[in-house]
C-alpha positions as CSV (number, residue, x, y, z in Angstrom):
1,M,-61.2,52.6,32.1
2,R,-59.8,49.6,30.6
3,K,-57.7,51.3,28.6
4,R,-55.7,52.9,31.2
5,A,-56.0,49.7,33.1
6,S,-54.1,47.9,30.4
7,T,-51.8,51.0,30.1
8,R,-51.3,50.7,33.6
9,A,-50.7,47.1,33.7
10,R,-47.1,47.5,31.1
11,E,-45.9,49.7,34.2
12,V,-46.6,46.8,36.2
13,L,-45.2,44.4,34.1
14,A,-41.8,46.3,33.4
15,R,-41.7,46.3,37.5
16,D,-42.7,42.8,37.9
17,V,-39.7,42.1,35.3
18,E,-37.6,44.8,37.6
19,M,-38.7,42.1,40.8
20,F,-37.5,39.0,39.1
21,A,-33.6,40.1,39.4
22,V,-33.7,39.7,43.1
23,A,-33.5,35.9,41.7
24,G,-31.3,36.4,39.4
25,Y,-33.1,36.5,36.3
26,E,-33.3,39.8,34.0
27,G,-35.3,40.4,31.4
28,S,-34.7,39.0,27.7
29,G,-37.5,40.5,25.2
30,R,-40.9,41.2,24.9
31,R,-43.5,38.9,23.3
32,G,-46.2,41.4,23.6
33,E,-47.5,44.2,26.1
34,L,-48.2,42.0,28.5
35,H,-45.6,38.9,28.4
36,A,-42.0,39.9,28.4
37,G,-39.4,36.8,28.8
38,L,-37.1,36.5,31.7
39,S,-33.3,34.6,31.4
40,G,-31.0,33.7,34.1
41,P,-30.9,30.6,36.3
42,E,-32.2,27.7,34.3
43,P,-34.9,27.5,33.8
44,A,-35.7,30.8,31.7
45,L,-38.9,32.2,32.6
46,R,-42.2,34.0,30.6
47,L,-44.2,36.2,32.6
48,E,-47.8,37.7,31.8
49,L,-50.6,39.7,32.6
50,V,-53.4,38.0,31.9
51,P,-56.9,39.9,31.7
52,T,-59.1,37.9,34.5
53,G,-62.4,38.6,36.3
54,G,-65.3,41.6,35.0
55,R,-65.0,43.7,32.3
56,V,-68.1,45.8,33.3
57,F,-67.3,47.2,36.5
58,G,-63.7,46.3,37.1
59,G,-61.6,43.3,36.8
60,A,-57.8,42.5,37.4
61,F,-54.6,41.7,35.1
62,A,-53.4,38.4,37.3
63,L,-49.3,37.6,37.1
64,E,-48.4,34.5,35.7
65,V,-45.2,32.8,35.7
66,S,-44.2,29.9,33.4
67,S,-41.7,27.8,32.3
68,A,-40.2,29.6,28.9
69,E,-40.1,26.1,27.6
70,P,-41.4,22.7,28.7
71,V,-40.4,20.8,31.7
72,L,-42.5,18.4,31.9
73,P,-44.1,15.1,29.4
74,G,-46.9,16.4,27.5
75,T,-50.3,15.2,28.6
76,A,-53.9,16.8,28.1
77,G,-52.8,19.3,30.4
78,L,-53.3,19.1,34.6
79,R,-54.4,21.3,37.3
80,A,-53.4,21.4,40.9
81,K,-55.6,22.3,44.1
82,G,-53.7,23.2,47.2
83,R,-55.1,21.6,50.2
84,G,-55.2,23.3,53.4
85,V,-56.9,26.7,54.6
86,V,-54.6,28.5,56.1
87,R,-51.1,26.8,55.3
88,T,-50.4,24.8,51.8
89,Q,-50.5,20.9,53.0
90,G,-50.5,19.3,50.2
91,I,-51.3,19.8,46.6
92,D,-53.6,17.4,44.3
93,F,-52.8,17.3,40.7
94,R,-55.5,16.4,38.6
95,A,-55.4,15.1,34.7
96,R,-58.7,15.2,32.5
97,R,-60.5,12.4,31.9
98,D,-59.3,9.8,29.2
99,D,-55.4,11.0,29.7
100,P,-53.2,8.1,31.2
101,A,-50.2,10.0,30.8
102,G,-51.6,12.9,32.1
103,T,-53.1,10.6,35.3
104,A,-49.5,9.1,35.9
105,L,-47.6,12.8,36.0
106,A,-50.3,14.2,38.4
107,G,-49.9,10.9,40.8
108,A,-46.0,12.0,40.4
109,L,-46.2,15.4,40.6
110,S,-48.7,15.1,43.9
111,T,-46.5,12.7,46.0
112,D,-43.7,14.9,44.9
113,A,-42.1,15.9,48.3
114,S,-40.2,18.4,47.2
115,L,-41.9,20.2,44.7
116,I,-45.4,20.1,47.3
117,R,-42.5,21.9,49.7
118,A,-41.7,24.4,46.8
119,L,-44.9,25.2,45.8
120,G,-46.3,25.2,49.9
121,A,-44.1,28.5,50.1
122,V,-45.7,30.6,47.5
123,H,-49.1,32.6,47.2
124,F,-50.7,31.3,44.4
125,E,-54.1,32.0,42.8
126,Q,-53.9,28.8,40.7
127,I,-51.1,26.2,39.4
128,R,-51.6,24.4,36.1
129,V,-49.2,22.5,33.6
130,E,-49.9,23.5,30.3
131,A,-50.3,20.5,27.5
132,D,-47.1,21.1,26.2
133,G,-45.6,20.6,29.6
134,R,-44.6,24.7,30.6
135,A,-45.4,24.8,34.3
136,V,-47.8,27.7,35.3
137,I,-48.3,29.1,38.6
138,R,-50.8,32.6,38.7
139,H,-49.7,34.3,41.2
140,M,-51.5,36.6,44.4
141,G,-48.8,39.4,43.6
142,G,-47.1,41.4,40.9
143,S,-50.8,41.9,39.2
144,L,-53.1,44.9,38.8
145,V,-57.1,45.5,40.0
146,W,-59.1,48.0,38.3
147,L,-62.3,49.4,39.3
148,L,-64.8,51.0,37.2
149,F,-67.1,53.2,40.4
150,P,-64.8,54.7,41.8
151,P,-62.4,54.9,38.7
152,M,-59.4,53.8,39.9
153,T,-56.1,50.9,39.7
154,R,-54.5,49.4,42.0
155,P,-51.0,47.4,41.7
156,I,-50.6,44.4,44.2
157,A,-47.0,43.9,44.9
158,I,-44.8,40.6,44.8
159,S,-42.1,40.9,47.2
160,D,-38.3,39.6,46.8
161,E,-39.3,36.7,49.3
162,Q,-42.2,35.5,47.0
163,V,-40.2,36.2,43.8
164,R,-38.2,33.7,44.8
165,A,-40.4,31.8,46.1
166,T,-41.9,31.3,42.5
167,A,-38.7,30.9,40.5
168,D,-37.3,27.7,43.4
169,A,-41.2,26.4,42.5
170,I,-40.5,26.5,38.8
171,R,-37.0,25.2,38.9
172,A,-39.0,22.4,41.5
173,F,-41.2,21.4,38.6
174,A,-38.1,20.9,36.5
175,A,-36.5,19.2,38.7
176,A,-39.3,16.9,38.6
177,G,-39.5,16.8,35.2
178,R,-36.1,15.2,35.1
179,R,-36.6,12.8,37.5
180,S,-40.2,11.6,35.5
181,A,-38.2,11.1,32.4
182,A,-35.6,8.7,34.0
183,G,-37.7,7.1,35.9
């Protein structure tokens, strides 16, 4: 079943690439079976379906949308957590221990009103900043869930509105990176 889910995940990724056309992006090549590059408005994007969850009774391939290149200064990496139960009322970025550059960047991103507003419109599962400075959003849509009992695969669609909101959020990360470099 996992093999069938992987095959279906490739189809879901192809559909995700097509969906990003509403935000002005087009496919610019594949880096692997479950990785695709997108060119268009800056910054260029990278889509990836990442296996998550269980492997015995089922699992998922979650859509991660990231900047293709670093848009923020390098740190040891950051994680973000949304505040609010029904509606996002803020996002707290956290750095790893003993990372002063990461702590400073986390503070700047947590108080960046335009970034928080852009991220508040995204239906995300997880947000992180990789050590190299690439912003990554694990989206709730654009993914695939699979079960062994009963055997099934189910794609979770991503809407045009969410495609635009996610692309806008990555652009907001890039703008925040420019502001942190200037200040």
